C-alpha positions, -999 to 999 in steps of 0.1 A, spaced: 396 -379 -372 390 -412 -355 411 -439 -372 405 -476 -366 432 -492 -345 454 -513 -368 481 -534 -352 513 -530 -372 547 -541 -360 580 -523 -365 612 -543 -358 638 -521 -341 672 -519 -355 660 -524 -390 690 -516 -412 678 -529 -446 672 -502 -472 636 -490 -473 614 -504 -500 607 -482 -530 580 -458 -519 562 -458 -553 552 -494 -547 535 -484 -514 504 -466 -528 518 -432 -520 512 -402 -542 540 -390 -565 541 -355 -548 545 -371 -514 572 -394 -527 591 -366 -543 589 -342 -514 598 -369 -488 627 -380 -509 640 -344 -512 639 -340 -474 656 -373 -466 683 -368 -492 689 -333 -477 694 -344 -441 718 -372 -452 741 -346 -469 771 -333 -451 758 -297 -451 720 -298 -452 699 -267 -459 682 -248 -431 647 -261 -438 660 -297 -435 678 -290 -402 646 -274 -388 624 -304 -399 649 -329 -385 652 -310 -352 614 -309 -349 614 -348 -347 607 -360 -311 638 -374 -295 642 -400 -267 646 -383 -234 656 -394 -199 634 -407 -170 616 -432 -191 611 -453 -160 594 -423 -143 569 -419 -172 587 -397 -197 576 -417 -227 561 -392 -251 584 -374 -275 564 -344 -287 590 -327 -308 585 -291 -319 553 -283 -336 558 -246 -344 594 -252 -356 581 -278 -380 555 -255 -394 581 -228 -398 602 -250 -421 597 -243 -459 614 -265 -485 617 -260 -522 581 -271 -530 566 -279 -496 563 -269 -460 567 -288 -428 537 -307 -414 536 -319 -378 523 -354 -373 520 -376 -343 527 -413 -345 511 -433 -317 530 -463 -307 532 -490 -280 559 -513 -266 556 -541 -241 554 -528 -205 548 -492 -216 516 -472 -220 506 -459 -254 529 -430 -263 534 -408 -293 563 -394 -313 561 -361 -331 575 -361 -366 579 -334 -393 570 -345 -428 562 -326 -461 527 -312 -461 520 -330 -494 515 -363 -475 483 -373 -458 479 -393 -427 475 -427 -444 507 -421 -464 525 -411 -432 514 -443 -416 526 -464 -445 560 -447 -446 565 -451 -409 555 -488 -412 581 -495 -438 608 -475 -421 612 -447 -447 623 -420 -422 660 -426 -416 692 -407 -413 719 -429 -425 709 -464 -413 693 -450 -380 656 -446 -377 642 -412 -369 616 -429 -348 636 -453 -327 621 -476 -301 629 -475 -265 661 -495 -257 654 -531 -245 673 -522 -212 643 -499 -203 613 -519 -216 626 -554 -221 612 -554 -256 623 -535 -287 593 -542 -309 571 -512 -316 534 -514 -324 519 -486 -344 482 -480 -342 476 -445 -354 491 -414 -371 475 -380 -368 486 -348 -385 480 -312 -372 478 -287 -399 491 -252 -394 456 -240 -406 434 -248 -376 402 -249 -397 415 -280 -416 413 -301 -384 376 -292 -380 358 -314 -404 325 -331 -409 305 -347 -437 271 -337 -424 252 -307 -437 253 -291 -402 291 -293 -402 314 -289 -372 332 -263 -393 302 -241 -387 300 -249 -350 328 -225 -340 311 -197 -359 278 -204 -342 295 -206 -309 313 -173 -314 281 -157 -326 261 -168 -295 289 -155 -272 292 -122 -289 254 -118 -288 252 -126 -251 279 -101 -243 265 -74 -266 230 -74 -249 242 -62 -215 266 -37 -230 238 -23 -251 215 -23 -221 242 -4 -201 244 23 -228 206 25 -229 204 29 -191 232 55 -191 214 75 -218 181 73 -200 197 85 -167 214 113 -185 181 124 -200 165 122 -166 192 144 -150 190 169 -179 153 173 -174 157 178 -136 187 202 -137 173 238 -145 189 264 -167 192 301 -155 159 310 -172 141 279 -161 154 284 -126 135 317 -124 104 300 -138 107 271 -114 110 297 -86 76 309 -94 86 342 -112 81 353 -147 107 371 -168 95 405 -153 100 392 -118 63 390 -111 50 361 -91 33 334 -111 2 317 -97 8 283 -82 -2 255 -106 -10 221 -93 -1 192 -116 -29 168 -123 -23 131 -119 -23 127 -157 4 154 -161 25 137 -134 22 104 -152 32 120 -185 62 136 -169 72 104 -153 68 84 -184 88 110 -204 118 105 -181 120 67 -186 98 44 -206 80 18 -186 77 -9 -212 86 -45 -206 116 -41 -230 130 -12 -210 127 -30 -178 146 -60 -192 173 -37 -205 176 -21 -171 179 -56 -156 208 -64 -180 226 -31 -175 259 -31 -156 245 -4 -133 222 -30 -120 242 -63 -122 273 -49 -106 255 -41 -74 265 -64 -45 291 -84 -64 319 -73 -41 297 -66 -11 297 -86 21 260 -95 17 249 -118 -10 240 -102 -44 212 -127 -50 179 -132 -31 177 -156 -2 214 -155 5 210 -184 30 230 -194 60 263 -176 64 283 -208 69 272 -221 34 294 -195 17 326 -208 33 317 -244 26 309 -235 -10 341 -217 -17 364 -242 1 347 -270 -19 352 -250 -51 389 -244 -44 393 -281 -37 378 -290 -71 399 -264 -89 430 -277 -73 421 -312 -82 414 -303 -118 447 -283 -120 466 -314 -109 445 -341 -127 442 -326 -162 479 -324 -169 483 -360 -157 462 -373 -186 490 -371 -211 516 -344 -207 537 -350 -175 572 -361 -181 573 -379 -147 537 -393 -145 548 -425 -126 567 -403 -101 536 -382 -95 515 -412 -91 538 -427 -65 540 -394 -46 503 -386 -44 492 -422 -37 516 -426 -9 507 -397 13 472 -385 24 487 -350 24 480 -350 -13 443 -354 -9 439 -321 -27 450 -336 -60 440 -373 -58 409 -379 -79 390 -399 -52 389 -375 -23 387 -344 -46 355 -354 -62 337 -358 -29 334 -320 -30 308 -325 -58 286 -342 -32 290 -311 -10 276 -290 -39 247 -313 -42 240 -309 -5 242 -271 -7 219 -271 -37 192 -290 -17 191 -260 7 170 -240 -17 133 -237 -10 109 -255 -34 84 -235 -54 60 -241 -82 83 -225 -108 115 -241 -95 122 -263 -125 116 -235 -150 136 -210 -130 165 -235 -126 165 -244 -163 161 -209 -179 175 -185 -154 198 -200 -129 222 -222 -149 215 -224 -186 225 -189 -198 260 -191 -184 261 -229 -192 253 -222 -229 278 -193 -230 307 -214 -217 298 -243 -240 298 -220 -271 329 -203 -259 348 -236 -256 337 -248 -290 345 -214 -305 381 -217 -292 388 -247 -314 392 -226 -345 409 -196 -329 438 -211 -309 468 -228 -325 470 -258 -303 502 -277 -294 509 -315 -295 491 -321 -262 457 -310 -274 446 -344 -289 432 -359 -256 406 -332 -255 398 -327 -292 375 -357 -293 355 -345 -263 349 -311 -279 341 -327 -313 312 -345 -296 295 -311 -293 287 -315 -330 264 -345 -323 255 -343 -286 250 -306 -280 213 -313 -272 223 -332 -241 237 -300 -226 207 -280 -238 182 -304 -222 205 -310 -191 207 -348 -197 243 -350 -207 252 -371 -177 230 -399 -191 251 -401 -222 283 -422 -224 312 -404 -208 331 -401 -241 301 -384 -258 295 -355 -234 300 -321 -249 322 -300 -225 326 -329 -201 329 -310 -168 293 -297 -172 279 -332 -164 273 -320 -128 248 -293 -140 227 -321 -156 228 -341 -124 219 -310 -103 189 -302 -125 176 -337 -124 177 -337 -86 158 -304 -87 133 -318 -112 125 -349 -93 124 -334 -58 88 -320 -62 76 -354 -71 91 -369 -39 76 -340 -19 42 -347 -35 43 -383 -26 53 -374 10 26 -348 15 -2 -371 2 11 -401 22 14 -422 -10 39 -444 9 14 -453 36 -11 -482 35 -42 -491 55 -41 -528 50 -43 -550 80 -11 -568 72 8 -535 70 -4 -525 105 1 -560 119 35 -568 107 51 -534 101 34 -504 115 34 -513 152 65 -534 154 94 -521 175 122 -529 150 105 -506 125 102 -477 149 136 -479 166 152 -457 140 134 -425 150 139 -433 186 177 -437 181 178 -404 161 160 -388 191 187 -401 214 214 -388 192 197 -355 189 196 -353 227 233 -361 229 239 -334 202 220 -308 222 238 -315 254 272 -325 242 281 -309 209 317 -319 212 307 -355 207 289 -345 175 320 -327 162 341 -357 171 318 -381 151 317 -356 122 354 -352 119 360 -389 124 337 -396 95 354 -371 73 389 -385 82 377 -421 77 363 -414 43 396 -396 32 417 -424 46 397 -452 30 399 -434 -3 437 -441 -1 433 -476 14 408 -488 -12 420 -470 -43 423 -490 -75 400 -517 -89 401 -550 -70 410 -581 -89 380 -599 -74 346 -588 -59 354 -569 -27 330 -563 2 350 -533 16 351 -517 -19 314 -522 -23 305 -508 11 327 -478 5 312 -470 -29 277 -474 -16 280 -454 16 308 -428 12 287 -402 -5 258 -401 19 281 -403 48 301 -374 35 269 -354 30 257 -363 65 290 -350 80 288 -317 61 251 -313 70 261 -316 107 287 -289 103 260 -266 88 235 -273 116 261 -270 143 273 -236 130 238 -222 126 227 -234 160 257 -218 178 279 -248 183 304 -240 155 330 -221 175 360 -210 154 349 -232 125 317 -211 122 338 -179 123 359 -193 95 330 -205 73 311 -172 80 340 -150 71 328 -120 51 354 -126 24 336 -157 12 305 -137 2 318 -119 -29 335 -152 -39 303 -171 -34 285 -146 -57 308 -156 -86 313 -193 -76 290 -207 -104 310 -188 -131 343 -200 -115 331 -237 -117 323 -234 -154 352 -213 -166 382 -227 -147 385 -259 -168 387 -238 -200 418 -220 -187 433 -254 -177 427 -270 -210 439 -240 -230 471 -239 -210 477 -276 -215 467 -275 -252 492 -247 -259 522 -266 -244 548 -278 -268 569 -296 -242 560 -318 -212 552 -304 -178 575 -316 -150 557 -324 -118 569 -308 -86 549 -294 -57 561 -259 -64 552 -261 -102 517 -274 -94 512 -247 -68 520 -220 -93 497 -236 -119 469 -236 -94 474 -200 -83 477 -189 -120 445 -206 -129 428 -193 -98 436 -156 -106 425 -159 -142 393 -177 -131 384 -151 -105 389 -121 -128 370 -137 -157 342 -149 -134 334 -114 -122 329 -104 -159 308 -134 -167 287 -130 -136 277 -94 -143 273 -98 -180 258 -133 -184 246 -149 -152 231 -122 -130 209 -104 -156 187 -135 -160 184 -139 -122 173 -103 -119 146 -109 -145 130 -133 -120 131 -105 -94 114 -80 -117 85 -104 -123 78 -108 -86 89 -74 -71 85 -50 -100 112 -31 -119 147 -29 -107 154 6 -94 186 24 -101 
C-alpha cells in the first residue's frame, strides 16, 4: 500500500510517560492488546509470547558508518508469538535521521492494530520498556543528530493474500491465480503433447511388429504353408495405412512440435538447436555477455536495500576497475552487445510477427505470470518491500509487456522490470524494415541542383567512405593494429566508466560525450571482434569464442536471461537478516544463482520456448519428423 509521505518528528531520549492511547483515535481492541503486551514485557518475569515479540524488535547493530542502518528484526519469530487474545504482527517503521539514508526498523505489535494505528503509537512513543524506547534513534556520536523523522509504517501479515489488495473489479488478488493458471497451461500443453506423441509411436511400432501368426502371413504363406499370391498395394491403400499410423491433421503436427521428443533434440548438442545458428564466435560473445549481466545483477540487487555494509561495498567497487563485473555502468554495456547480436538476424517479410508471437513472447509471458504468481505463494521476509511495488504494477501495466512497449513507460511502472530490454529489442526489429525500405528506394537522395552543387560532389562529404577504405586496407594487411584499436576502445570505455561515474554538479562536456558515444563505440569494437574472428584474424580469441561448450549454453541463453532475476529476487525476499558483502560471499551467490538458472532454463527452453520456434519450421518445411 502506497502511503503518502508525512513528516513527523520523534525526539530521542523522550522519557515522559506516553499519552493515553484512547485519546489518539486508536481502536479499543488495539489499545487493550498493546497495553497487555507492554505491561507484560515490563514485568520481572514476562511470559514467553512477550519475550518473543520483544526479541523480534529490530536492534541497533554495529558498523553503522559502513552502512548497517536497517534493523529488520525477526519476522517469523514475531508471527510465531501468540498472546492471550492476539498474535504477533510484523511491521516496518521507515525513518530518517540527518546524514543517514532512509532506513527501517522491524517491530512486533498485536495483529489487532492497523498501519495507521501503528504510525500513531510510534509517533507518540508508546513502545517502551521502562523509560527506554523500543525504537531508539542512532546515537548522536554516529550521525550528529538524534532527531528521527518517520514517514511510513508498513505491516506484513502472516497471510500473504492480505497484502495483495485492490479496489478495482479486476483485482490484483486475482492476478496470482491468473498467472498460475497461464503457467500451468503452458506447461501442460507440451506434457500432453509428449504423451500423445509417445502413444502414437507405440501404436506405430505395434502395427509394424508382427505376431507369430502374422509373421507367417507376412512371409507370404497361409496357415497350411501354401504360398500366397503376391498382392501389390494400391496408392490408396498405402495412404490409408500411413494415415492409420499417425494422423496428419494440423493439430497432430502442432502436438508433435510441442512434444519433448522433438524439443529436446539439439539442446545439449554442439550444433545450434535452432535454424540459422549463425557465426560460431557469436555463441561465445553471447554467453560471456550473459554471464556478465547475471554477475552484475547478483551483485546489484542485494545492494538496493539489504547489505549491512553498503558503504564499504561502494568504496570497494568504485575504487578498483577489477570490480567491473559488478559496477552498474560497465555491466550494462553488455546489453548493447545483445542488441548488436540481435541485428545479425536476416530480415524477412514475417520478421515482426515471428519475433512477437514465436521468438520471445511465449517465454516472456510465462516468466511474467510466474513472477506475479509467486507473490501469493512465498512467505516473504522483511527485505521484499523494494520489489513489491514493481510487481504490483503488473495489475495496471501488464499490457505494456504484452505489446512490448514497457520501456516507454516510466521506470517505476514497468511490470517485471528486467524485461524492458525485450521491448527495446522488438522495437529495433520493428523499425528496421522501414529503414531498409527507405534505403532501397533511395528516399534519402535528392535530385535538386543545390544538393548536387553543395553536397553531392564536395570532398568533405565524401571523405568518410575514403577514410573507411583506408582503414579497411590497414585491417586487411595489419590485423594486429585492428585488434590494438579494438581492445583500446574497450579498455577506454571501461576506464571512463569509473572516471566519469556519478552525476556532475554542473553540465559536463566529458560526461555528455561519454553518454552519447560509449554505446556505439562499444558495439563497433564488438563488431570488429566478430568480423576478425570470422575472417580468420581471431587467433586464440576466435578459438575461445567458438568453443563448442558455448553452443548448448547459447541454446538456453534467452531463458537464462529471463529467469535468473526471479531466483535473485526470491533469494533476497526470503532473507530475514542482512547480507554481508565479501568477495567470497558474492562469488557463492553468483554461482548458486547460475546453477539454478541453468537447470531451470533447460526445462523452460524445451517446454515453453522451443515449441513455438518449431511451429515456424513446420509451416515452411513441413512436419517435424521423429
